[in-house]
C-alpha positions as CSV (number, residue, x, y, z in Angstrom):
1,M,66.6,20.7,344.0
2,P,69.4,19.1,342.1
3,Q,71.5,21.5,340.0
4,R,71.1,21.1,336.2
5,K,74.4,20.2,334.5
6,R,75.5,22.5,331.7
7,A,75.4,20.8,328.4
8,S,78.8,19.9,327.1
9,A,79.9,21.6,323.9
10,A,81.0,18.2,322.6
11,A,77.4,17.1,322.7
12,V,76.3,19.6,320.1
13,P,76.0,17.9,316.7
14,V,78.1,19.4,313.9
15,A,76.4,19.8,310.6
16,K,78.2,18.0,307.8
17,A,79.1,19.9,304.7
18,P,76.8,18.9,301.9
19,K,78.3,16.4,299.5
20,R,79.1,18.0,296.1
21,D,77.3,16.7,293.0
22,D,79.6,17.2,290.0
23,K,76.7,16.6,287.6
24,L,74.6,19.2,289.3
25,D,77.5,21.7,289.3
26,E,78.0,21.0,285.6
27,V,74.3,21.9,284.9
28,V,74.4,25.0,287.1
29,D,77.6,26.2,285.5
30,A,76.1,25.7,282.1
31,L,73.0,27.6,283.0
32,E,75.2,30.5,284.3
33,K,77.0,30.6,280.9
34,L,74.0,30.0,278.7
35,E,73.6,32.6,275.9
36,G,70.4,34.1,274.8
37,L,68.6,34.0,278.2
38,P,67.2,37.1,280.0
39,E,69.2,37.6,283.1
40,E,66.2,37.2,285.5
41,V,65.3,33.9,283.8
42,R,68.8,32.7,284.1
43,Q,69.0,33.5,287.8
44,M,65.7,31.8,288.4
45,L,66.7,28.6,286.6
46,V,70.1,28.6,288.5
47,V,68.3,28.8,291.8
48,I,65.6,26.3,291.0
49,S,68.0,23.8,289.4
50,R,69.8,23.2,292.6
51,F,66.6,22.2,294.4
52,A,64.7,20.6,291.6
53,L,67.5,18.5,290.2
54,S,68.6,17.5,293.7
55,T,65.2,16.0,294.3
56,P,64.7,12.5,292.9
57,F,62.2,12.1,290.1
58,D,59.6,10.3,292.2
59,E,59.7,12.9,294.9
60,R,59.5,16.1,292.9
61,T,56.6,18.6,293.1
62,A,54.8,19.8,290.0
63,V,56.6,23.1,290.3
64,E,60.0,21.4,290.4
65,A,59.0,19.2,287.4
66,S,58.0,22.2,285.5
67,S,61.2,24.0,286.3
68,I,63.3,21.0,285.1
69,T,61.3,21.1,281.9
70,L,62.2,24.7,281.5
71,I,65.9,23.8,282.0
72,G,65.5,21.1,279.3
73,D,64.0,23.5,276.9
74,A,66.8,26.0,277.5
75,F,69.4,23.2,276.9
76,Q,67.6,22.1,273.7
77,K,67.8,25.7,272.4
78,E,71.4,25.8,273.3
79,V,72.0,22.5,271.4
80,A,70.2,24.0,268.4
81,R,72.3,27.1,268.6
82,L,75.5,25.2,268.9
83,E,74.4,23.0,266.0
84,E,73.7,26.1,263.9
85,E,77.0,27.5,264.9
86,L,78.7,24.3,263.8
87,A,76.7,24.3,260.5
88,V,77.9,27.8,259.8
89,E,81.5,26.8,260.4
90,Q,81.1,23.6,258.4
91,K,79.7,25.6,255.5
92,K,82.6,28.0,255.7
93,I,85.2,25.2,255.7
94,S,83.3,23.4,252.9
95,G,83.8,26.4,250.8
96,V,87.4,26.7,251.9
97,E,88.0,23.0,251.3
98,A,86.4,23.3,247.9
99,E,88.8,26.2,247.1
100,A,91.7,24.2,248.4
101,E,90.7,21.2,246.3
102,A,90.5,23.6,243.3
103,K,94.0,24.9,244.0
104,K,95.2,21.3,244.4
105,K,93.8,20.5,241.0
106,T,95.3,23.6,239.5
107,I,98.7,22.5,240.9
108,E,98.2,19.0,239.5
109,S,97.1,20.2,236.0
110,S,100.0,22.7,236.0
111,E,102.5,20.0,236.8
112,V,101.0,17.7,234.1
113,L,101.3,20.6,231.6
114,L,104.9,21.3,232.7
115,T,105.7,17.6,232.3
116,E,104.3,17.7,228.8
117,K,106.2,20.9,227.9
118,K,109.4,19.4,229.2
119,A,108.9,16.3,227.1
120,N,108.2,18.5,224.1
121,V,111.4,20.4,224.6
122,A,113.4,17.2,225.1
123,G,111.8,15.7,222.0
124,K,112.7,18.8,219.9
125,R,116.2,18.8,221.3
126,Q,116.6,15.1,220.4
127,D,115.2,15.7,216.9
128,I,117.7,18.5,216.3
129,S,120.6,16.6,217.7
130,E,119.8,13.3,216.0
131,K,118.3,14.4,212.7
132,T,118.2,18.0,211.8
133,L,121.7,19.0,212.8
134,P,123.4,15.8,211.4
135,T,121.5,16.4,208.1
136,R,122.7,20.0,207.9
137,E,126.2,19.0,208.7
138,A,126.1,16.2,206.1
139,C,124.8,18.6,203.4
140,L,127.5,21.1,204.3
141,R,130.2,18.3,203.9
142,D,128.7,17.3,200.6
143,L,128.7,20.9,199.4
144,T,132.3,21.5,200.6
145,K,133.3,18.3,198.8
146,A,131.5,19.2,195.6
147,E,133.0,22.7,195.6
148,A,136.5,21.3,196.2
149,T,136.1,18.8,193.4
150,Q,134.9,21.5,191.1
151,T,137.7,23.9,192.1
152,E,140.3,21.2,191.6
153,A,139.0,19.8,188.4
154,D,138.2,23.3,186.9
155,A,141.6,24.7,187.8
156,S,143.3,23.5,184.6
157,L,140.4,24.6,182.5
158,V,140.5,28.1,184.1
159,T,144.2,28.2,183.2
160,M,143.5,27.2,179.6
161,E,140.7,29.7,179.3
162,A,143.0,32.4,180.6
163,E,145.8,31.3,178.2
164,K,143.3,31.3,175.2
165,V,142.2,34.9,176.1
166,K,145.9,36.1,176.3
167,L,146.7,34.3,173.0
168,E,143.7,35.9,171.2
169,E,144.6,39.3,172.6
170,M,148.2,38.9,171.4
171,V,147.1,37.7,167.9
172,S,144.7,40.6,167.5
173,G,146.9,43.1,169.3
174,G,150.7,43.1,169.4
175,F,151.3,40.3,166.8
176,A,148.9,41.9,164.3
177,V,150.7,45.3,164.7
178,L,154.1,43.6,164.1
179,K,152.8,41.4,161.2
180,N,151.1,44.3,159.4
181,G,153.9,46.8,160.2
182,T,151.5,49.3,161.7
183,W,153.8,50.4,164.5
184,E,154.9,54.0,164.6
185,D,158.6,53.6,165.0
186,V,161.2,51.0,165.8
187,C,161.0,51.5,169.5
188,D,157.2,50.8,169.4
189,A,157.9,47.7,167.3
190,K,160.6,46.5,169.8
191,S,158.2,46.9,172.8
192,H,155.6,44.7,171.0
193,A,158.3,42.2,170.2
194,E,159.5,42.1,173.8
195,L,156.0,41.0,174.8
196,L,155.6,38.5,171.9
197,V,158.8,36.5,172.2
198,P,158.4,35.4,175.9
199,M,154.8,34.3,175.1
200,V,155.7,32.2,172.1
201,K,158.6,30.6,174.0
202,G,156.3,29.8,176.9
203,I,153.8,28.0,174.7
204,G,156.4,25.9,172.9
205,L,157.4,27.7,169.7
206,D,160.6,26.2,168.1
207,D,163.7,27.8,169.6
208,S,165.2,28.7,166.2
209,L,161.9,30.5,165.2
210,A,161.7,32.2,168.6
211,A,165.3,33.4,168.2
212,A,164.8,34.8,164.8
213,L,161.4,36.4,165.6
214,P,162.7,39.6,167.3
215,S,164.6,40.7,164.1
216,A,161.9,39.6,161.7
217,S,159.0,41.2,163.6
218,V,160.5,44.7,163.8
219,K,160.7,44.9,160.0
220,K,158.0,46.4,157.8
221,P,156.3,43.8,155.5
222,G,158.1,45.2,152.5
223,E,161.5,45.0,154.2
224,R,161.2,41.4,155.1
225,G,163.0,38.7,153.3
226,G,161.8,35.2,152.6
227,F,163.0,33.8,155.8
228,D,161.5,36.7,157.8
229,N,158.1,36.0,156.1
230,I,158.4,32.3,157.0
231,I,159.0,33.1,160.7
232,M,156.0,35.4,160.8
233,S,153.8,32.9,159.0
234,E,154.9,30.0,161.2
235,T,154.4,32.1,164.3
236,E,150.8,33.0,163.2
237,K,150.1,29.3,162.5
238,F,151.5,28.3,165.9
239,F,149.1,30.8,167.6
240,A,146.2,29.4,165.6
241,K,147.1,25.8,166.4
242,R,147.5,26.5,170.1
243,I,144.2,28.3,170.3
244,E,142.5,25.5,168.4
245,T,144.1,22.9,170.8
246,I,142.8,24.8,173.8
247,E,139.3,25.1,172.4
248,T,139.3,21.4,171.6
249,E,140.4,20.5,175.2
250,L,137.9,23.0,176.7
251,A,135.1,21.5,174.5
252,S,136.0,18.0,175.6
253,A,136.0,18.9,179.3
254,A,132.8,21.0,179.1
255,P,130.3,18.1,179.9
256,A,132.3,17.1,183.0
257,K,132.5,20.8,184.0
258,I,128.7,21.1,183.6
259,E,128.2,18.0,185.7
260,R,130.5,19.4,188.5
261,A,128.6,22.7,188.4
262,A,125.3,20.9,188.6
263,A,126.6,18.8,191.5
264,V,127.6,22.0,193.3
265,D,124.2,23.6,192.6
266,A,122.4,20.5,193.9
267,A,124.6,20.4,197.0
268,K,123.9,24.1,197.6
269,A,120.2,23.6,197.3
270,A,120.2,20.6,199.6
271,H,122.3,22.6,202.1
272,E,119.9,25.5,201.9
273,I,117.0,23.2,202.6
274,A,118.8,21.5,205.5
275,K,119.9,24.9,206.8
276,K,116.3,26.3,206.6
277,Q,115.0,23.1,208.4
278,F,117.6,23.6,211.1
279,Q,116.6,27.2,211.6
280,D,112.9,26.3,211.7
281,K,113.6,23.6,214.3
282,A,115.6,26.0,216.3
283,V,112.8,28.5,216.3
284,E,110.4,25.7,217.3
285,L,112.7,24.7,220.1
286,A,113.0,28.3,221.4
287,A,109.2,28.5,221.4
288,A,108.9,25.2,223.2
289,V,111.5,26.4,225.8
290,E,109.5,29.5,226.3
291,E,106.3,27.5,226.8
292,E,108.2,25.3,229.3
293,S,109.3,28.4,231.2
294,E,105.7,29.7,231.3
295,A,104.5,26.3,232.5
296,A,107.1,26.2,235.3
297,A,106.1,29.7,236.3
298,A,102.4,28.6,236.4
299,V,103.4,25.7,238.7
300,T,105.3,28.1,241.0
301,Q,102.4,30.5,241.0
302,A,99.9,27.7,241.9
303,L,102.2,26.4,244.7
304,D,102.5,29.9,246.1
305,A,98.8,30.4,245.9
306,S,98.2,27.1,247.7
307,K,100.8,28.0,250.3
308,K,99.3,31.4,251.0
309,F,95.9,29.7,251.3
310,E,97.0,27.2,254.0
311,P,96.6,29.7,257.0
312,E,93.0,30.3,255.9
313,L,92.3,26.6,255.7
314,R,93.9,26.0,259.1
315,S,91.9,28.8,260.6
316,S,88.6,27.5,259.2
317,T,89.4,24.0,260.3
318,K,90.3,25.2,263.8
319,A,87.0,27.2,264.0
320,R,85.0,24.2,262.8
321,N,86.7,21.8,265.2
322,A,86.2,24.3,268.1
323,A,82.5,24.5,267.3
324,K,82.2,20.7,267.1
325,L,84.1,20.3,270.4
326,K,81.9,22.9,272.1
327,L,78.8,21.0,270.8
328,D,80.2,17.6,271.8
329,I,81.1,18.8,275.3
330,F,77.7,20.3,275.8
331,T,75.8,17.3,274.6
332,D,78.1,14.6,276.0
333,I,78.7,16.2,279.4
334,T,76.2,18.9,280.2
335,V,73.1,17.4,278.6
336,D,74.1,14.0,279.8
337,A,74.4,15.3,283.4
338,Y,71.0,17.0,283.1
339,E,69.4,13.8,281.8
340,T,71.0,11.8,284.6
341,L,69.7,14.1,287.2
342,R,66.3,14.5,285.5
343,T,65.6,10.7,285.5
344,R,67.2,9.9,288.9
345,V,64.9,8.2,291.3
346,S,65.1,7.9,295.1
347,K,66.8,5.1,296.9
348,K,63.5,4.0,298.3
349,A,62.0,3.6,294.9
350,V,65.0,1.7,293.7
351,E,64.8,-0.7,296.6
352,E,61.1,-1.3,296.1
353,V,61.7,-2.2,292.5
354,C,64.7,-4.4,293.3
355,V,63.3,-6.4,296.3
356,P,63.0,-10.0,295.0
357,K,59.8,-11.9,295.4
358,I,59.9,-14.9,297.7
359,V,59.6,-18.1,295.8
360,E,58.5,-21.1,297.8
361,E,60.9,-24.0,297.7
362,T,59.6,-27.3,296.4
363,V,60.3,-30.2,298.8
364,P,61.0,-33.7,297.4
365,E,58.5,-36.5,298.1
366,D,61.0,-38.5,300.1
367,G,61.0,-35.7,302.7
368,F,64.7,-35.3,302.6
369,L,64.4,-31.6,302.9
370,Q,62.0,-30.8,305.7
371,A,61.4,-27.9,307.9
372,G,63.7,-28.0,310.9
373,A,65.8,-30.8,309.4
């Protein structure tokens, strides 16, 4: 009996590693991470999915088809959950964006107000520098000029008035004592005469009369001779005439003096008005500057508030984008993989659908194309 040969090890067929299906792996991985599923249901779907989705649509059993429907329902719930999650984040960011827009409008309105306040300050400064201040300075110049004119023109009148007062005091005082002889003793008489003589010389009394006046004036009326009486009489007349001359000159100059005084009063009044206007404008400017400062502070505060709000806006935007990306990945990759596997048909079914029908060829009447030709 022939000896049976031992089968060679090389003859044993080696099983090939199953080809990986990325779409199936995607679906299974999604099922393993799916939220809201009881653990036993999750494990069941994971196990079933590998067999059910690996089987073409046209070859599936009713159980596999039912299992795939369960997977689809689970994915629909996940899509709904992710959409709700996105809606929540979108609602949050809508509120945040609305607040950000409100802060932006606050900044814009604050900046507009600041621009208006700056323009108001600039306008008031210009008004003061171009109108109020020049007016006040012009009024001050007018007042200074009017007062200088008054002082200069009234100086001679003041001198005459002072002279008139001194003459009248002398006539009613020392001269009257000497004339009437009411002095107590010769020494008293001489003291009055010493004051009288320089005065009459100063106002233009004749030198001869002025020279004889000291001796005549120190005599009692009963002791005076004829020449002495003439000296006293002429001196008295000279006083009267000088006083009359001064009064005439003062009366003549009075209207002009009144006009100068009125001009000074008018200039003072105008200057007071201009000064008050300047002070009022200065107060208005100070208030405007304060308002500008407050407006600038409001802009700074609005900018700071917006800057502090930026992290919240970025965080909300990041959360919304993450939720959207998660939904997009699930629908565009996971659900797409599921749908591809769910609707996949077998190669045999594809071939049956794609085999073209044989169409008979029409042969021309001249028999040019004939079988076996």
